[in-house]
ZALO-294389 format. One record per atom (N, C-alpha, C, O): residue number from 1; y, z, x. Coordinates in Angstrom, 2 decimals. Layout:
BEGIN
{NUM,{Y,Z,X}};
...
END
This chain:
BEGIN
{1,{14.14,-3.61,-8.02}};
{1,{13.45,-2.77,-8.19}};
{1,{14.07,-1.37,-8.61}};
{1,{13.57,-0.26,-8.80}};
{2,{15.78,-2.04,-8.71}};
{2,{16.67,-0.58,-9.34}};
{2,{16.82,0.24,-8.84}};
{2,{17.32,1.10,-9.56}};
{3,{16.60,0.66,-7.45}};
{3,{16.68,1.50,-6.51}};
{3,{17.75,1.20,-5.39}};
{3,{17.94,0.12,-4.84}};
{4,{18.23,2.05,-5.23}};
{4,{19.01,1.65,-3.79}};
{4,{18.50,1.47,-2.42}};
{4,{17.66,2.25,-1.96}};
{5,{18.78,0.89,-2.03}};
{5,{18.20,0.51,-0.67}};
{5,{19.00,0.63,0.43}};
{5,{20.21,0.85,0.47}};
{6,{18.23,0.46,1.32}};
{6,{18.68,0.92,2.66}};
{6,{18.27,-0.53,4.07}};
{6,{17.37,-1.36,3.99}};
{7,{18.84,-0.44,4.72}};
{7,{18.31,-1.75,6.03}};
{7,{17.84,-0.93,6.75}};
{7,{18.29,0.21,6.83}};
{8,{16.64,-1.44,7.56}};
{8,{15.78,-0.92,8.74}};
{8,{15.40,-2.16,9.70}};
{8,{15.41,-3.31,9.26}};
{9,{15.13,-1.90,10.79}};
{9,{14.41,-3.06,11.47}};
{9,{13.24,-2.49,12.31}};
{9,{13.26,-1.51,13.06}};
{10,{12.43,-3.14,12.10}};
{10,{10.75,-3.21,12.14}};
{10,{10.29,-4.35,13.59}};
{10,{10.77,-5.47,13.78}};
{11,{9.22,-3.62,14.49}};
{11,{9.05,-4.74,15.20}};
{11,{7.30,-5.39,14.72}};
{11,{6.28,-4.70,14.77}};
{12,{7.35,-6.62,14.36}};
{12,{5.40,-7.04,14.28}};
{12,{5.32,-8.16,14.90}};
{12,{6.26,-8.95,15.01}};
{13,{4.32,-8.30,15.29}};
{13,{3.72,-9.62,15.59}};
{13,{4.41,-10.65,15.43}};
{13,{5.06,-10.74,14.39}};
{14,{4.47,-11.67,16.35}};
{14,{5.34,-13.12,15.83}};
{14,{4.63,-13.53,14.87}};
{14,{5.21,-13.59,13.79}};
{15,{3.30,-13.89,14.90}};
{15,{2.48,-14.86,14.56}};
{15,{2.19,-13.90,12.76}};
{15,{1.83,-14.72,11.91}};
{16,{2.28,-12.91,12.38}};
{16,{2.84,-12.19,11.56}};
{16,{3.56,-12.30,10.14}};
{16,{3.37,-12.37,8.92}};
{17,{4.99,-12.24,11.67}};
{17,{6.28,-12.79,10.75}};
{17,{6.49,-14.20,10.69}};
{17,{7.36,-14.53,9.88}};
{18,{5.76,-15.41,11.51}};
{18,{5.60,-16.41,11.04}};
{18,{5.20,-16.59,9.37}};
{18,{5.88,-17.15,8.51}};
{19,{3.86,-15.91,9.23}};
{19,{3.24,-15.73,7.96}};
{19,{3.71,-15.72,6.56}};
{19,{3.64,-16.40,5.53}};
{20,{4.45,-14.17,7.23}};
{20,{5.31,-13.62,6.15}};
{20,{6.20,-14.89,5.78}};
{20,{6.08,-15.43,4.68}};
{21,{7.31,-15.46,6.95}};
{21,{7.90,-16.35,6.28}};
{21,{7.85,-17.44,5.23}};
{21,{8.59,-17.91,4.36}};
{22,{6.69,-17.61,5.69}};
{22,{5.69,-18.76,5.15}};
{22,{5.59,-18.29,3.50}};
{22,{6.10,-18.80,2.50}};
{23,{4.69,-17.09,3.66}};
{23,{4.56,-17.10,2.44}};
{23,{5.90,-16.81,1.13}};
{23,{6.08,-17.19,-0.03}};
{24,{6.56,-16.00,2.02}};
{24,{7.83,-15.77,1.41}};
{24,{8.39,-17.15,0.47}};
{24,{8.51,-17.33,-0.75}};
{25,{8.65,-17.96,1.61}};
{25,{9.09,-19.45,1.47}};
{25,{8.45,-20.05,0.21}};
{25,{9.01,-20.53,-0.77}};
{26,{7.06,-19.90,0.48}};
{26,{6.26,-20.44,-0.80}};
{26,{6.33,-20.04,-2.00}};
{26,{5.95,-20.77,-2.92}};
{27,{6.89,-18.62,-2.22}};
{27,{6.69,-17.91,-3.45}};
{27,{8.12,-17.96,-3.96}};
{27,{8.39,-17.78,-5.15}};
{28,{9.14,-18.23,-2.89}};
{28,{10.60,-18.59,-3.66}};
{28,{10.88,-17.08,-3.69}};
{28,{11.38,-16.72,-4.75}};
{29,{10.69,-16.15,-2.83}};
{29,{11.18,-14.60,-2.43}};
{29,{11.52,-14.24,-1.16}};
{29,{11.39,-14.95,-0.17}};
{30,{12.05,-12.88,-1.20}};
{30,{13.05,-13.33,0.24}};
{30,{11.59,-12.08,1.27}};
{30,{10.65,-11.55,0.68}};
{31,{11.86,-11.96,2.61}};
{31,{10.94,-10.99,3.42}};
{31,{11.17,-10.11,2.73}};
{31,{10.25,-9.83,1.97}};
{32,{12.42,-9.27,2.63}};
{32,{12.42,-7.98,1.98}};
{32,{11.62,-7.75,0.64}};
{32,{11.24,-6.61,0.36}};
{33,{11.37,-8.81,-0.16}};
{33,{10.40,-8.15,-1.21}};
{33,{9.26,-7.99,-0.75}};
{33,{8.61,-6.96,-0.90}};
{34,{8.68,-9.52,0.19}};
{34,{7.54,-9.22,0.34}};
{34,{7.19,-7.96,1.02}};
{34,{6.18,-7.39,0.60}};
{35,{7.87,-7.41,2.02}};
{35,{7.60,-6.33,3.25}};
{35,{7.43,-4.97,1.95}};
{35,{6.43,-4.26,1.85}};
{36,{8.57,-4.86,1.13}};
{36,{8.15,-3.68,-0.18}};
{36,{7.33,-3.74,-1.07}};
{36,{7.03,-2.91,-1.93}};
{37,{7.01,-4.63,-0.87}};
{37,{5.93,-5.25,-1.95}};
{37,{4.77,-4.57,-1.53}};
{37,{4.39,-3.52,-2.06}};
{38,{4.12,-5.18,-0.51}};
{38,{2.80,-4.58,0.43}};
{38,{2.99,-3.04,0.99}};
{38,{2.01,-2.31,1.17}};
{39,{4.00,-2.74,1.17}};
{39,{4.21,-1.31,1.79}};
{39,{3.68,-0.57,0.05}};
{39,{2.61,0.02,-0.03}};
{40,{4.47,-0.70,-1.06}};
{40,{4.14,0.04,-2.06}};
{40,{2.45,-0.30,-2.47}};
{40,{1.75,0.66,-2.80}};
{41,{2.10,-1.11,-2.44}};
{41,{0.75,-1.50,-2.29}};
{41,{-0.02,-0.80,-1.46}};
{41,{-0.85,-0.04,-1.95}};
{42,{0.09,-0.91,-0.19}};
{42,{-0.76,-0.11,0.45}};
{42,{-0.97,1.54,0.16}};
{42,{-2.03,2.17,0.26}};
{43,{0.93,2.27,-0.40}};
{43,{0.66,3.55,-0.90}};
{43,{-0.02,3.93,-1.89}};
{43,{-0.67,4.97,-1.93}};
{44,{0.15,2.78,-3.13}};
{44,{-0.73,3.05,-3.92}};
{44,{-2.62,3.55,-3.67}};
{44,{-3.31,4.53,-3.95}};
{45,{-2.83,2.06,-2.93}};
{45,{-4.25,2.17,-2.34}};
{45,{-4.57,3.35,-1.68}};
{45,{-5.65,3.83,-2.01}};
{46,{-4.04,3.84,-0.97}};
{46,{-3.67,5.06,-0.25}};
{46,{-4.08,6.35,-1.72}};
{46,{-5.19,6.89,-1.71}};
{47,{-3.40,6.57,-2.47}};
{47,{-2.90,7.75,-3.47}};
{47,{-4.61,7.03,-4.24}};
{47,{-5.35,7.96,-4.59}};
{48,{-5.03,6.04,-4.42}};
{48,{-6.18,5.86,-4.98}};
{48,{-7.57,6.13,-4.51}};
{48,{-8.55,6.26,-5.24}};
{49,{-7.54,6.22,-2.84}};
{49,{-8.72,6.48,-2.24}};
{49,{-8.03,8.23,-2.19}};
{49,{-9.05,8.92,-2.06}};
{50,{-7.34,8.78,-2.21}};
{50,{-7.32,9.82,-1.60}};
{50,{-8.31,10.88,-3.12}};
{50,{-9.21,11.69,-2.91}};
{51,{-7.67,10.46,-4.66}};
{51,{-8.11,10.85,-5.61}};
{51,{-9.15,10.75,-5.88}};
{51,{-9.71,11.68,-6.45}};
{52,{-10.04,9.18,-5.48}};
{52,{-11.76,9.11,-5.65}};
{52,{-11.89,10.11,-4.54}};
{52,{-12.65,11.06,-4.74}};
{53,{-11.26,10.05,-3.42}};
{53,{-12.28,11.61,-2.32}};
{53,{-12.70,12.78,-3.01}};
{53,{-13.82,13.30,-3.00}};
{54,{-11.27,13.28,-3.85}};
{54,{-11.12,14.47,-4.59}};
{54,{-12.17,14.77,-5.48}};
{54,{-12.73,15.87,-5.54}};
{55,{-12.49,13.64,-6.30}};
{55,{-13.02,12.96,-7.94}};
{55,{-14.47,13.47,-7.27}};
{55,{-15.11,14.39,-7.79}};
{56,{-14.92,12.72,-5.99}};
{56,{-16.27,12.85,-5.60}};
{56,{-16.68,13.84,-5.34}};
{56,{-17.82,14.13,-5.71}};
{57,{-15.80,14.82,-4.51}};
{57,{-15.61,16.34,-3.77}};
{57,{-16.01,16.90,-5.17}};
{57,{-17.13,17.33,-5.44}};
{58,{-15.19,16.85,-5.82}};
{58,{-15.46,17.85,-7.37}};
{58,{-17.24,17.80,-7.84}};
{58,{-18.10,18.68,-7.77}};
{59,{-17.32,16.33,-8.35}};
{59,{-18.63,16.23,-8.58}};
{59,{-19.42,16.84,-7.69}};
{59,{-20.23,17.69,-8.05}};
{60,{-19.29,16.55,-6.68}};
{60,{-20.52,17.21,-5.39}};
{60,{-20.77,18.93,-5.48}};
{60,{-21.81,19.58,-5.48}};
{61,{-19.18,19.41,-5.57}};
{61,{-19.64,20.86,-5.90}};
{61,{-20.00,21.34,-7.15}};
{61,{-20.78,22.28,-7.21}};
{62,{-19.51,20.79,-8.27}};
{62,{-20.16,20.79,-9.83}};
{62,{-21.72,20.64,-10.13}};
{62,{-22.32,20.81,-11.20}};
{63,{-22.23,20.26,-8.80}};
{63,{-23.45,19.64,-8.85}};
{63,{-24.12,20.84,-8.42}};
{63,{-24.89,21.54,-9.08}};
{64,{-23.64,21.05,-6.92}};
{64,{-23.76,22.48,-6.17}};
{64,{-24.20,23.44,-7.32}};
{64,{-25.39,23.73,-7.49}};
{65,{-23.02,24.00,-8.25}};
{65,{-23.00,25.04,-8.70}};
{65,{-23.48,24.92,-10.07}};
{65,{-23.26,25.81,-10.89}};
{66,{-24.52,23.25,-10.53}};
{66,{-25.12,23.67,-11.64}};
{66,{-26.69,23.65,-10.81}};
{66,{-27.72,23.81,-11.46}};
{67,{-26.72,23.47,-9.60}};
{67,{-28.23,23.39,-9.31}};
{67,{-28.75,22.40,-8.99}};
{67,{-29.91,22.28,-8.61}};
{68,{-27.87,21.49,-9.12}};
{68,{-28.93,20.09,-9.18}};
{68,{-29.11,19.75,-7.86}};
{68,{-29.81,18.79,-7.56}};
END
């Protein structure tokens, strides 16, 4: 990723950790890489959702203003 990294500690259910470790091993990646990708994907999805809501609101307001 090219960014400075910081160490953190999180608590997750054991089953989820086992799934994460299994997937990371199968893909030849680190646990940290998998978690970073998941968080990045989550934030990107949130941004897309918020933009879609804003566009929908703008379309609704535009339709109201035009008398539709």
